[in-house]
C-alpha positions, 0 to 999 in steps of 0.5 A: 819349961817357962810358958814364955820360952821360944820352944813354948811359943814356937809349939804354941804357933804351930798348934794354931794358937795366937800369940799375945803381944808380949810373946811376939815382942819377946821373940823379936828381942831375942831374934835382935839380941842373937840369943834365939837360935837360927833353927828356932827362927826358922821353925817359928817362921814356918809355923807362922807360914803354915798357921798364919797370924791375925791382924792384931798379931801381924801389927804386934810383930810390925811394931815390935821389929820397927822398935828392934832399932833406931827410928829416923827423925825428920824436920817438923816442916816435912811432916805430912810430905814424907812418903815412900813406895815398895814394890813386891818385885818384878822383872824390869821393875824400874819404877822407883828410879822415875817415881822418886824424883817425880814425887820430889818435884811435886813438893814431896820428901821421899826416903826411899830405902830399897835393896839389892835383890836376891834373884834373877835381875837384882834390886833398885840399888843395883840399877843405880849402882850401874851409874859411876860413883853413886853411893847407896850406903847413907846414914840417917844423918846423910839421907836428911842432907840428901833430902834437903838438897834434892827431895829424894834418895834411894838408899840401903837399909842401915843396920840400925833400921829394923835389924830384926827384919834383916835377920828374919828376911835372910832366913825367910829365903832359905826356909821357904817362907818368903810368901808368908802374908803376916810375914811379908806384911810385917816386913814391909811395914816395920821398915816403913814405920821406923822411917816415920813415913806419912804415906805409903803406896804399895805396888803389889805384883801378881802373875806368873813372875811375881811372888803372888801368882794370882790375883786374889792372893795378891789382894789379900796381902794388899788388904793386910798392908792397908789395914795394918799400915793404918793402924801403924799410923801410915796412910797406906794404899795399894795397887795391884799390877800385872807381872806376867810380862816384863815391865816396860821393854828393857830388863838389866841394870844399866838398860833399866836405867836408860828406860827410867830416863826415857820416863823421866823425860816424858817418853818411854814405854806406856806401861811404866809410865801408867804405873809411875803415875798411878802410884805417884798419884796415890801418894799425892792424894794420901799426903794431901797434896792432890784433892784425888788419886786421879788429879794426883796422877795428872799433876805427876805426869806434868812433873815427868813432861816439864822436866822438873822430875828429871831435875830431881833426878840429876839432883839426887844423883849429885847428892849421892855421890855421882860426879856433877859432869857424869850426872849432867851427861846422863840426864842431858846427854844423847842416847850414845853418850848415856850408853858410853857412861854406863858401858855396854855389853860386848855382844848384842844378839837378836833373836828372830820371830819363828813364825808369823803371828800376833804377840800374845804375851812375852813371858817375863820368868824365863827371860829373867832366868837366862839373863841371870845365867849370863850375869844379870842377878844374884843368887847369894848376898856378895855376888857380884852383878853385871850391869851390862847384861840385859835384854831389850823387847823389840815387839809389844803385846798386840803387835803383828810379827813376820817370820824372822823379824827380830823381837828380842835383843840380848846384851851380854859379854859372851861370844854367843848364847848357848842353844838352851838359852836360845831355846828358853828365850824363844819359848818365852815369846807366845804368838796367836793368830788374833788381829793386832790388839791394843794390851791391857792396863797394868794396874788391875785395881787399887785397894784403898784405906776405908 
């Protein structure tokens, strides 16, 4: 058996040895060409998950995956202003919907490549596709035209961009290797390297509803992303944000669009605005548009407050297929007009607080699981998401509740919630006897390049 054969490479990594750059490149070429069997890919993913990769191996993997497809090309005048953001995923995470247009309003070009999430409540594209007419699939040439018109776009990953990642990503989900630090690092950065962005910020979430449950595990991933991103020529920073409770007050595609619009109007939940401005401030600092992350956050907040971010969002919607009248109504209409445009669920059901107490926590994961059962998420690629299904938190952490006071409103298309669903949702509400208090910040710490 030749030393460079796939079984030999699997055995080498299985036994804890490090792989050479050319061995990693050979493996990725085989994955892209389809000459490596699916079982062999799964075995290599598990070997990496159990044995790990050092920084040099992770860098080589990211480079090989980026080189497996087409690299995007942008006008020379955009150099230094091309920025992007990535999130490791969470419940109620609608940050991209507000952040991309706010950055565009600050003079950046934001070619945001996102996905349709497998899991409880879908991904960023699922939320945008709740808007009638929105087109997610765009060629590189179309992306360039949209960026020229609006300054930002949110599109799906084309088959030309890092195709090796598409294969590995799908198999990670079915081989229990989703949380492998080197595989996550290479997956995220390979797409951004092919995207040719100048600066990147990664929102690494930790907590009971996050891929990485502890702050330490999230910090290790963030440090890997920042170090490897820098070696790829991308100025990379990361924010570690809490994901025990849903972000904001809404979960579910249509409801999250409505909440993102509130943020774009300078309103909405404080924790959503905190995360949008923190991530945006880091990017403005990293691309040289602000002298510090704090000053960048202030500039981004002004874009939310003065209407320029909302105008950029409307321009993006128009450039991505939404009829001008619909985009105008969504961005300038009343709350009732917006709800009618997006569609409303047949049933809205409030849940009462079981007793008096102060809200200590609202657990995101049980909430997301019930919404998934009701149609808000997908289990397999190709499953249909019902954008009208969702939930609104009617309370906030630290608030005092009285017995019977409504704390959650569930939007769904059934007649009634089942007994098991009601029980699971009520269990998500944790009450304590403390006096009312102000909740802590979402962002626990920042990981910056040296």
